C-alpha positions in Angstrom: -2.2 -12.8 -18.6 1.5 -12.6 -17.8 1.2 -8.9 -16.7 -1.5 -9.9 -14.2 0.6 -12.7 -12.8 3.6 -10.4 -12.2 1.3 -7.7 -10.8 -0.1 -10.3 -8.4 3.3 -11.4 -7.3 4.7 -7.9 -6.9 1.8 -6.5 -5.1 1.3 -9.5 -2.8 4.9 -9.6 -1.7 5.1 -5.8 -1.4 1.9 -5.8 0.8 3.7 -8.2 3.2 7.0 -6.3 3.2 5.4 -2.9 3.6 3.1 -4.2 6.3 6.0 -5.7 8.3 8.0 -2.5 7.9 5.0 -0.5 9.2 4.8 -2.9 12.2 8.5 -2.4 12.9 8.1 1.4 12.7 5.1 1.5 15.0 6.9 -0.7 17.6 10.4 0.9 17.4 10.0 4.2 15.6 9.5 7.6 17.1 5.7 7.9 16.7 5.2 10.3 19.6 6.5 13.9 19.6 6.5 16.7 22.1 7.7 20.2 22.3 8.1 22.7 25.2 9.0 26.4 25.1 10.2 28.4 28.1 10.6 32.1 28.3 13.3 33.5 30.6 15.9 36.2 30.9 17.8 34.5 28.1 14.8 34.7 25.7 12.6 31.9 24.5 14.1 28.4 24.5 12.2 25.6 22.8 13.0 21.9 23.0 11.4 19.0 21.2 11.5 15.4 21.9 10.4 12.1 20.4 9.5 8.8 22.0 8.7 5.2 20.9 5.6 3.3 22.0 7.7 1.3 24.5 9.1 4.5 26.1 5.7 6.1 26.5 4.0 3.0 27.9 7.0 1.7 30.0 7.3 -1.3 27.7 5.1 -2.7 25.1 1.8 -3.9 26.5 1.2 -7.7 26.1 -2.1 -7.2 24.2 -0.3 -4.9 21.7 2.4 -7.6 21.3 -0.3 -10.2 20.6 -2.0 -7.9 18.1 1.3 -7.2 16.2 2.3 -10.9 16.2 -1.1 -11.8 14.8 -0.9 -9.0 12.2 2.7 -10.2 11.2 1.4 -13.7 10.9 -1.4 -12.7 8.6 1.0 -10.6 6.5 3.3 -13.6 6.1 0.3 -15.7 5.1 -0.6 -13.1 2.4 3.0 -13.3 1.1 3.0 -17.2 1.1 -0.5 -17.5 -0.5 0.4 -15.0 -3.2 3.6 -16.8 -4.0 1.8 -20.2 -4.0 -0.9 -19.0 -6.3 1.5 -17.3 -8.6 3.7 -20.4 -8.8 1.0 -23.2 -9.1 -2.3 -21.4 -9.9 -5.6 -23.1 -9.3 -8.9 -22.0 -7.8 -8.1 -23.5 -4.4 -5.0 -21.4 -4.0 -6.9 -18.3 -5.3 -9.5 -18.8 -2.6 -6.7 -19.2 0.0 -5.2 -15.9 -1.2 -8.6 -14.1 -1.0 -9.2 -15.5 2.5 -5.8 -14.4 3.8 -6.5 -10.9 2.4 -9.9 -10.8 4.1 -8.1 -11.8 7.3 -5.6 -9.0 6.8 -8.4 -6.5 6.5 -10.2 -7.8 9.6 -6.9 -7.9 11.6 -5.9 -4.4 10.5 -9.3 -2.9 11.4 -9.1 -4.6 14.8 -6.3 -2.3 15.7 -8.6 0.7 15.5 -6.1 3.5 16.0 -3.3 1.8 14.1 -5.4 0.6 11.1 -4.7 3.9 9.3 -1.0 2.9 9.0 -2.0 -0.4 7.3 -3.8 1.2 4.4 -0.9 0.9 1.9 -0.5 -2.8 2.7 -4.2 -3.5 2.4 -4.4 -1.7 -0.9 -1.4 -3.6 -2.3 -3.0 -6.9 -1.1 -6.3 -6.0 -2.8 -4.5 -5.3 -6.1 -2.9 -8.7 -5.8 -6.3 -10.3 -5.2 -7.9 -8.6 -8.2 -4.9 -9.6 -10.4 -5.3 -13.2 -9.2 -9.0 -13.1 -10.2 -8.2 -12.0 -13.7 -5.7 -14.7 -14.2 -6.7 -17.7 -16.3 -6.3 -21.4 -15.5 -2.8 -22.9 -15.2 -3.2 -24.8 -18.5 -3.7 -21.5 -20.3 -0.3 -20.1 -19.3 
């Protein structure tokens, strides 16, 4: 039982941290790449460039900001619910954990193109949920 408890805590917190890191990378990291080659008298000269989402879109669109703030809130909720269930146990907190993970899946899928980036966080959250289901009642600890 103790391994399941630690697995739940580790995977639940890692799901939140990984998800928040993914959001930061998508917002501020170089996710667009371009290359151009020109041929002249000097030979072929190739240049490459990268850009962030804000540079390509002339700022971050408000709807994208709303989506990322919502996703960050859900990830923080997964972390909090995982910690609360790990610390106090109980079926009510277990249901709260499962509901927040379902919200994470729905929110991640809502960002159609970006949902592929959230797969590691979703898988970690699912492992935390399954570990919480295998955990016994608080009195058995």
